[in-house]
N, C-alpha and C positions, 0 to 999 in steps of 0.2 A: 479461549473459547472460540469455537467455530460454528458457523451457521450451517455447515454441510452435514446432512443426515448421515449417521453412522460413522462419524469421524473418529470417535473415541470418547473416553471419559471427559466430561465437561466440568471444569472447576467452577464453583460458584463465584459470583462477582465479588463478594466481600473478601474471600480469600485472595483472589487475584489482586484486588486493590490494596489489600494489606501488605502483600509481598512486594508489589510494585513500589509502595511507599517506603518499605524497609530498605530496598537496595538502590532505588533510583534517585532522580533529581526533583521529585515532587511534581512531575509532569508526565502525562500519558496521551496516547491516541485514544479516541473514543471506543475503539473496538468494533466488532461486527454487530449487525442488527440484533437486538435482543440482549446484548451484554449489559448496557445501561438502560434504565427506564426510558421509554420514548417520550415521557413528559419531563421537560427541563426542571419543573418545580419539584419533581421527585429525584431526578438525577443529581441536582446541585447539592442537596443535603448529604447524599451518599459520598460524593467527592469531598465535601468539606469535612466529613467525619474522618476521612483518611488523609486529609491535608494534601489533596492532589488537585491539579488543574488539568483541563483538557486543552491541548494545543492544536490538535487536528483530528479529523475523523473521516472515515471512508464513505463513499457514495457510489452506488452502481446503477447504471441505467442503460437501456437499449436505445441507441441514438442514431442508428443507420436506417430506420424505417420512418418515413415522414408521417405515416398514418397514426403512429402512436407517440410521436414526438411531444405533443401537448401534454399527454398524461405523464410522460417521463419527466418533463420539465416541472410539472406541478409537484411530483414526488421530490425532485431535487430542491425545489424551493422550500418545501417543508423540512428537508434535511439541513439545508443551509440555515434556516431560521433556528432550528434546534441547536446546531453547532454554535451559532452566534450567541444564543442564550446561555450556553455553557462557557462562553469566553474563548472559544477556539479561534485560531487565526486562519486556518486553511481547511478547505474541503478537498480531499483526495479522490479524484474521479476515475472509475474504471468503466470503460465503454464495453458493455457485455454483449455476447451473442444472444440469439433468441433463446428463450427459456426451454424450448423444445429441442434444442440442439443436443446431440448426444456426444459429439466429439469435443475434446478439451482444446483442440487447436486445429489449424488448417482451414478455417473458414476464410474464403477469399471474397472481398467486397468488389462489387462492380463499381464503375466510375460514378454511377448515380448514388450507390450506397456510400461511397466516400464523400460525395458532395453533401449528402444529408448529414453524415457524421460530423464533418468539419463545420458545417453551418450551425448545427445544434451545440457543438462545443463552444462556439462563439456566444450562443444564447445562454449557455450555462455560466459563462464569464459574467454576463450582465446580471444573472440571478445572484451570483456571489457578490458582485459589486453592490447590489441593493442591500445586502445584509452585512456589508463591510467586512467580508472575509475574502481571502485569496483562493483562486482555483489552481490546483496542481493535478494535471492529468498523469495517470500512472500507466505506463506501458508494462504489461504483465502477462504471464502465461495464463491462457484461458480467456483472454479478452480479445477485442477486435483490433487492438494496437499492440503488436508484439515485437516483431523483428526489426532490424536496422532500417529497412526500407519504409516500414510503417512509421517509425519514429521520425525519420527525416521528413516524410510527407506531413506529419503533424506539425513539425517545427516550421517548415517552409510555408504552409498554408494557413496557419493560425498564429495568434499572438499568445496562446495559452502557455502558462507556466507548466513545469514538469515536476512530478515526484520521482526522484532518482532512487530506484529500488535495486540495490546492487545484486542481490541473489536472483531476483526475477529477470533482470537483464541478461545475466549469464544463462538462465534457463531458456530464454527465447533466442539465444544465439547472438546477443549483442555484447559488446565490450563496454563495461560501465565507464571507463575512462574516456573512450571515444564518444560516447553519448554525452558525457559531461562537457567535453570540448565542443561538440556540435551545438549543444544547448547552452553555451556560456551566457550567463546573465538571466537565464530562464528557469533556473532551479529554485523552486519555492519550498520544497520539503524533501527530506532525505530519509529513506528507510535503509538502515544498514543491516545486512545479514550476509553470512558467508555460505558457500555452497560447494558441494562435491561436483566438479565439472563432468566427471565420467557418468555419474548417475543422472545429471542434468541432460547429457547427450542421449542417454537411453530413454528418458522421458520424451525429449523433443523429436528424436529421429526413429526410435524403435518401438514406441508405443507402451513403454513401461508406465503403469498406472501411477498418477501423481501421488495419490494417497499411499500406495505401496512404497514409492520412493521416499516419502516422508518417514515411514516406518523403518527404512534402511538408513536413516540419518542423512538424508539429502542435505539438510541445512546443518552448518557447523558453527561453533563459537567463532567470533571474529578473530581473524588472523590465522585460522587453521584450515581454511578452504581455498577456493580458486577464484574469488570475486575481486581480487585486487583492492581490498578494502583500504589498506594503508595508502596506496597510491591515490585512491578516490578522495580520502580525507585530506591528503596533502594538496591535491589539486583544488579542492573546494576552499581550503584555507587560502591558497595562493590567489584564487579568483575573488576573494572577499565575501564568500558566502557567510551570512549572518543568521540563517534560519536554524530550525531544530533538526537534530539527529534523533531518530527513534530506532530502537532495537526491535526488529521483527524476526522471530525465529519459529516458524511453524513446527509443531510437533504433534504427535498423537499419543495420548496417555492411555495405557491399558486400564489403570485403576486410580483411585483417589490417593493411593500410597505413593504414586510416582511424583517426584518433585522436580519440575523443570527449572527451578530457580538457579541451580548450580551453573548451568550453561549460560544463562542470562547474566549472572554475576561475573563470569569469566569474560564475557563479551564487553560488559560495562567497564571492567578494569582495563581491558585492552583499549577501548575507545578513550578513556580518560588519559591513558598514557600518550595516545596519538595527539590529543588536544592540549596536552600540558605545555 
């Protein structure tokens, strides 16, 4: 499911949860806003019915403007409370551009903007601590923290943990293995996906629409793309990572007859072999 208008056919939650339970390990990310009920007393029975647990969930906020920081922190406090009530361990934070921004990338922060962003990420850490969950900041395409310089600035200037998303790191021009080495000991959550580096370059440098790139199979089953997934998993195991690996593979479905489960099953089989 995607919260982006016009993304494609949206599968209903019960079908997604049923298929996730059939092929997975009994654990999922919470998914985008609206996928699960926003009341934990409604979401928990749904998860229990499918014998699934939530291990992490996303949160988005605008954190580089001091004048709206309080409102965004209140929103994140509610999300952290909801995740904790579902039993999640980690909140995965994306620092987003203004909602009126038309570009998917290329927004450059001033020094003051960076100061606000980094300060508020520290405040989000305190929010998560109050709810006894971890914070993992996710550098990703379309966010305010994208390329290698942004990621290094985040790591140097804060103590926040990272969500290592292999496909999105390639998409923003970073090497997942280098980011892992730079953030050694700071990885709190891992999104594994593989990606076509040529299409990623077209999105990043030449303005190919992200949704159109998805339709052209931007993301690949693990082991069939250019995100160095095998090397990443090997490095994570070598450094003693004990957190969750989640499979994220964005797709756009033309109709209800399309079944994305095959690619996810292949990815899961590949990951199990890597972890054996």
